[in-house]
C-alpha positions as CSV (number, residue, x, y, z in Angstrom):
1,X,138.7,125.7,57.5
2,X,136.9,123.8,60.2
3,X,138.5,121.1,62.7
4,X,137.0,118.3,60.8
5,X,138.3,119.4,57.3
6,X,141.8,118.7,58.2
7,X,141.2,115.0,59.5
8,X,138.9,114.6,55.9
9,X,141.8,115.5,53.6
10,X,143.3,112.3,55.1
11,X,139.9,110.3,54.5
12,X,138.0,108.7,51.5
13,X,134.2,107.5,51.3
14,X,134.0,103.8,50.0
15,X,130.4,103.2,48.8
16,X,129.7,99.5,48.0
17,X,126.2,98.2,46.0
18,X,125.3,94.7,46.5
19,X,122.5,92.2,46.3
20,X,120.7,91.6,49.5
21,X,121.8,88.0,49.7
22,X,125.4,89.0,50.6
23,X,124.5,91.7,53.5
24,X,125.1,89.6,56.4
25,X,128.6,88.6,54.8
26,X,129.3,92.3,53.8
27,X,128.6,93.3,57.5
28,X,131.1,90.7,58.9
29,X,133.6,92.0,56.5
30,X,133.2,95.6,57.2
31,X,133.2,95.2,61.1
32,X,136.8,93.6,60.5
33,X,137.5,97.1,59.1
34,X,135.5,99.4,61.2
35,X,136.9,102.8,61.2
36,X,136.0,105.3,64.4
37,X,132.9,106.4,62.2
38,X,131.7,103.1,61.5
39,X,129.5,102.7,58.4
40,X,126.0,102.8,57.3
41,X,123.8,100.6,54.8
42,X,120.4,101.8,53.5
43,X,118.2,100.0,50.9
44,X,118.4,101.4,47.2
45,X,116.8,100.3,43.8
46,X,119.3,100.2,40.6
47,X,117.9,100.9,37.6
48,X,119.7,100.2,34.4
49,X,119.1,98.8,30.8
50,X,121.5,95.7,31.4
51,X,118.8,92.9,32.1
52,X,121.5,90.2,32.6
53,X,121.6,88.8,36.3
54,X,118.3,90.6,37.1
55,X,114.8,88.4,38.1
56,X,111.9,88.4,36.0
57,X,109.9,90.4,38.5
58,X,113.2,92.9,38.2
59,X,113.4,93.0,34.6
60,X,109.6,94.2,34.6
61,X,109.7,96.7,37.2
62,X,113.0,98.0,35.7
63,X,114.7,98.2,38.9
64,X,116.9,95.8,41.3
65,X,116.6,95.8,44.8
66,X,120.3,96.4,46.2
67,X,121.9,97.6,49.7
68,X,124.6,100.4,49.6
69,X,127.2,100.3,52.4
70,X,129.4,103.6,53.1
71,X,132.3,103.6,55.2
72,X,135.1,106.3,55.7
73,X,138.5,105.2,55.8
74,X,142.0,106.5,55.5
75,X,143.2,107.3,52.1
76,X,146.7,105.1,52.7
77,X,144.0,102.1,53.5
78,X,141.6,102.0,50.7
79,X,143.6,100.0,48.5
80,X,144.0,96.9,51.0
81,X,140.4,97.4,51.6
82,X,139.6,97.2,47.8
83,X,142.1,94.3,47.4
84,X,140.7,92.2,50.5
85,X,137.2,92.8,48.8
86,X,138.2,91.4,45.7
87,X,139.6,88.5,47.1
88,X,136.9,87.3,49.7
89,X,133.9,88.4,47.1
90,X,135.4,87.6,43.6
91,X,132.6,87.2,41.1
92,X,129.8,88.7,43.5
93,X,128.8,91.5,41.4
94,X,129.6,94.3,43.9
95,X,129.6,97.7,42.7
96,X,132.2,100.0,44.6
97,X,133.1,103.7,44.5
98,X,136.1,105.5,46.3
99,X,135.2,109.2,46.7
100,X,137.4,111.8,48.4
101,X,136.2,113.4,51.4
102,X,136.5,117.3,51.1
103,X,134.7,118.3,54.0
104,X,132.8,116.9,57.1
105,X,131.1,117.3,60.3
106,X,128.4,117.6,62.5
107,X,126.1,120.8,62.6
């Protein structure tokens, strides 16, 4: 077990998938919860057969442009984070995942 492993057992990774129109609002929101590791963002293409909410161009291409944000957060804070996200962005079609972190480090 490396030095970082003991710490990661107490963390989870929160991943958000949002529409580009929400990017600045989500950046501001995440900065209020920023952990010592900060957060990452990158563009993604979301592929699914449900066409509701997609533009005509997205329906034709079969993908929706979205932005993914990832942030490590202590396990005991993740429900507070999700509840606050739900309050501030109700109905915004934000997809989220909370994933356990079993190991991390820098090589």
